[in-house]
C-alpha positions in Angstrom: -67.3 -54.2 -119.8 -70.1 -51.7 -119.8 -70.9 -50.2 -116.5 -74.5 -48.9 -116.1 -74.1 -46.0 -113.7 -77.7 -45.3 -113.3 -80.9 -45.1 -115.5 -79.5 -42.1 -117.4 -76.0 -43.0 -118.5 -73.8 -46.0 -119.3 -70.1 -46.0 -118.9 -67.5 -47.8 -121.0 -64.0 -47.5 -119.4 -61.4 -47.7 -122.1 -59.0 -50.2 -120.3 -59.0 -52.3 -117.1 -56.9 -49.6 -115.4 -59.5 -47.0 -116.5 -62.2 -49.1 -114.9 -60.3 -49.2 -111.6 -59.8 -45.4 -111.6 -63.5 -45.0 -112.3 -64.3 -47.2 -109.4 -62.0 -45.1 -107.1 -64.3 -42.1 -107.8 -61.9 -39.4 -107.0 -62.5 -36.9 -109.9 -64.2 -36.6 -113.2 -63.5 -34.1 -116.0 -66.2 -33.2 -118.5 -65.0 -31.0 -121.4 -67.3 -28.9 -123.5 -66.7 -27.1 -126.8 -68.6 -24.0 -128.0 -71.4 -24.5 -130.4 -71.9 -28.1 -129.3 -75.6 -28.9 -129.3 -75.1 -32.1 -127.4 -74.4 -30.1 -124.2 -77.8 -28.5 -123.6 -78.5 -27.1 -120.1 -80.6 -30.2 -119.6 -77.8 -32.6 -120.6 -75.4 -30.8 -118.3 -77.9 -31.0 -115.5 -78.2 -34.8 -116.0 -74.4 -35.2 -116.1 -73.9 -33.1 -113.0 -76.4 -35.3 -111.1 -74.7 -38.4 -112.4 -71.2 -37.2 -111.7 -71.8 -36.0 -108.1 -73.3 -39.4 -107.1 -70.1 -41.2 -108.3 -67.2 -38.8 -107.8 -65.8 -36.7 -105.0 -65.0 -33.8 -107.3 -66.4 -32.7 -110.7 -64.9 -30.2 -113.2 -66.6 -28.9 -116.3 -64.0 -27.3 -118.5 -65.1 -25.4 -121.6 -62.8 -24.5 -124.5 -62.3 -20.8 -125.1 -58.8 -20.9 -126.7 -58.3 -20.5 -130.4 -62.0 -20.5 -131.2 -61.8 -17.2 -133.0 -58.8 -18.5 -135.0 -60.8 -21.5 -136.0 -63.6 -19.4 -137.3 -61.1 -17.1 -139.2 -59.3 -20.0 -140.7 -62.4 -21.3 -142.3 -63.8 -18.2 -143.8 -64.9 -15.6 -141.3 -63.3 -12.1 -141.3 -61.1 -11.5 -138.3 -63.7 -9.1 -136.8 -66.6 -11.5 -137.4 -64.6 -14.4 -136.1 -63.8 -12.7 -132.9 -67.4 -11.7 -132.3 -68.8 -15.1 -133.2 -66.3 -16.8 -130.9 -67.1 -14.5 -128.0 -70.8 -15.2 -128.5 -70.4 -18.9 -128.5 -68.1 -19.0 -125.5 -70.5 -16.9 -123.5 -73.4 -19.1 -124.5 -71.6 -22.4 -123.6 -70.6 -21.0 -120.2 -74.2 -19.9 -119.6 -75.6 -23.3 -120.5 -73.1 -25.1 -118.2 -73.8 -22.8 -115.2 -77.6 -23.2 -115.8 -77.3 -26.9 -116.0 -75.3 -27.2 -112.8 -77.6 -24.9 -111.0 -80.7 -26.9 -112.1 -79.1 -30.2 -111.1 -80.3 -29.7 -107.6 -78.5 -30.3 -104.2 -75.0 -31.5 -105.0 -73.3 -34.4 -103.2 -69.8 -33.3 -104.4 -67.9 -30.2 -105.4 -68.6 -29.0 -109.0 -66.4 -26.4 -110.6 -66.9 -24.7 -113.9 -63.9 -23.2 -115.5 -62.6 -22.0 -118.9 -59.6 -23.6 -120.5 -57.8 -20.3 -120.5 -57.8 -20.2 -116.7 -55.1 -22.9 -116.8 -52.7 -21.0 -118.9 -50.9 -19.8 -115.8 -50.8 -23.2 -114.2 -47.2 -24.5 -114.2 -48.1 -28.1 -114.6 -50.5 -27.3 -117.5 -47.7 -25.2 -119.1 -45.3 -28.1 -118.9 -47.8 -30.6 -120.3 -48.7 -28.2 -123.1 -45.0 -27.8 -124.0 -44.7 -31.6 -124.1 -47.7 -31.9 -126.5 -46.1 -29.3 -128.8 -42.8 -31.1 -128.6 -44.3 -34.4 -129.6 -46.2 -32.7 -132.4 -42.8 -31.6 -133.8 -40.7 -34.7 -133.1 -43.0 -37.8 -133.0 -44.3 -38.8 -136.4 -46.9 -41.2 -135.0 -48.3 -38.5 -132.7 -48.4 -35.9 -135.4 -50.1 -38.3 -137.8 -52.7 -39.0 -135.1 -53.3 -35.3 -134.7 -53.6 -34.8 -138.4 -56.1 -37.7 -138.7 -58.1 -36.2 -135.8 -58.1 -32.7 -137.4 -59.1 -34.1 -140.8 -61.8 -36.2 -139.2 -63.5 -33.1 -137.8 -62.9 -30.5 -140.5 -62.5 -32.6 -143.6 -66.2 -32.8 -144.3 -66.6 -29.1 -144.0 -64.1 -28.2 -146.7 -65.4 -27.2 -150.1 -65.6 -30.1 -152.5 -62.3 -30.9 -154.1 -60.3 -28.8 -151.6 -57.8 -30.0 -149.1 -57.1 -28.6 -145.7 -54.5 -25.9 -145.9 -51.4 -25.7 -143.7 -52.8 -22.7 -141.9 -56.0 -24.5 -141.1 -54.2 -27.6 -140.0 -52.0 -25.5 -137.7 -55.1 -23.9 -136.0 -56.5 -27.4 -135.4 -53.2 -28.4 -133.9 -53.2 -25.4 -131.6 -56.8 -26.1 -130.5 -56.0 -29.7 -129.8 -52.7 -28.9 -128.0 -54.6 -26.7 -125.6 -56.9 -29.5 -124.6 -54.6 -32.6 -124.7 -52.9 -31.9 -121.3 -56.2 -32.9 -119.7 -56.1 -36.2 -121.5 -52.5 -36.8 -120.4 -52.4 -35.8 -116.7 -55.4 -34.1 -115.2 -54.5 -35.3 -111.7 -51.3 -33.2 -111.7 -53.0 -30.2 -113.2 -55.9 -30.2 -110.7 -54.0 -31.8 -107.7 -56.4 -34.8 -107.4 -55.5 -38.4 -106.7 -56.8 -39.7 -110.0 -59.2 -38.5 -112.7 -61.5 -39.8 -115.4 -61.9 -37.9 -118.6 -65.6 -38.6 -119.4 -66.9 -38.1 -123.0 -69.9 -39.5 -124.8 -67.7 -40.8 -127.7 -64.3 -42.3 -128.1 -61.8 -39.6 -129.2 -59.5 -40.4 -132.1 -56.3 -39.9 -130.0 -57.4 -42.3 -127.2 -55.8 -45.4 -128.7 -52.4 -43.7 -128.8 -52.5 -41.9 -125.4 -53.6 -45.0 -123.5 -51.4 -47.5 -125.3 -48.3 -49.1 -123.9 -44.9 -47.9 -125.1 -43.0 -44.7 -125.5 -44.1 -41.3 -126.7 -46.7 -39.1 -125.2 -48.9 -41.3 -123.0 -51.5 -40.7 -120.3 -50.3 -41.1 -116.7 -51.2 -44.2 -114.7 -53.8 -42.3 -112.6 -55.4 -40.8 -115.7 -58.4 -42.6 -117.1 -60.8 -42.3 -120.1 -64.3 -43.5 -120.3 -67.2 -43.1 -122.7 -70.2 -41.9 -120.8 -73.3 -41.7 -123.0 -77.0 -41.6 -122.5 -78.3 -45.1 -121.7 -81.3 -44.8 -124.0 -79.3 -43.6 -127.0 -76.2 -45.8 -126.8 -74.1 -46.5 -129.9 -76.8 -45.1 -132.2 -76.3 -41.6 -130.9 -74.6 -39.5 -133.6 -74.4 -36.2 -131.8 -71.3 -34.0 -131.8 -68.3 -34.8 -129.7 -67.3 -32.5 -126.9 -63.6 -32.0 -126.7 -62.4 -32.3 -130.2 -61.2 -29.5 -132.5 -64.3 -27.7 -133.7 -65.2 -27.8 -137.4 -66.6 -24.7 -139.0 -68.8 -24.2 -141.9 -68.7 -21.2 -144.2 -69.5 -17.9 -142.4 -73.2 -18.5 -143.1 -73.1 -21.8 -141.2 -73.5 -22.8 -137.7 -71.1 -22.5 -134.7 -68.1 -24.8 -134.4 -69.1 -28.4 -133.9 -67.5 -31.9 -134.3 -68.8 -35.3 -135.1 -67.2 -38.8 -134.6 -68.1 -42.3 -135.6 -69.4 -44.0 -132.5 -68.7 -47.4 -134.0 -65.2 -47.2 -132.5 -66.7 -47.1 -129.0 -68.1 -50.6 -129.4 -65.2 -52.6 -128.2 -65.2 -56.0 -126.6 -64.3 -56.5 -122.9 -61.0 -58.2 -123.8 -60.1 -55.2 -126.1 -60.8 -52.7 -123.3 -58.6 -54.8 -121.0 -55.7 -54.7 -123.3 -53.9 -52.1 -121.3 
């Protein structure tokens, strides 16, 4: 069931459990990738205002790991890739901080941190190793990651060319750095429960929030699509936490796009878990 949080955003919890966690209002995580035009300072400001009226704690986490390698893998020289990545990471941090500042008086704590800041976190390290382990040993999980990578970078490859092993590995490394927050944000950040809020359904969501074995989100980890109310399912802007795709060096910064049709699920489907 869709939850209309306020006049600005609508919320689609992925499962019944996700809805309950959303209702608890302990914590929300909003991830942002460099070069993602969806996350303007104005959008961040709106999200910050929305989040602080519903959650006790709010974290904006922006990706800054493997961005230079993504640029290099898709055509930039190493020097240019490093400079471009640094520029985009600096820009995204600036937009988030500006948006949070302009959101006005805050009713809850808001933190803005880089993904790299968690590399020394023991829980994050453990979860990251688990992700890498399942990439190596779980065929279903690896296939899901491959599909996710191809979804985001396939359209950017020259016509007739397939993704190379090196490019696929960079995509895996980028995703593996972010996936711990889909699996167990509460343990990483020491919060009772957490909602990963994104404006589209990520391709790995079905696997991570399904019943059964393999790598699965913890019981106090939720996922919800949070998107602008006026735009809804017709919005085709870039996703925010998926592996960035890159054009040739003359192109734009890393971005990603997903098919929002997958977010349109019936209430019964969302209650499946």
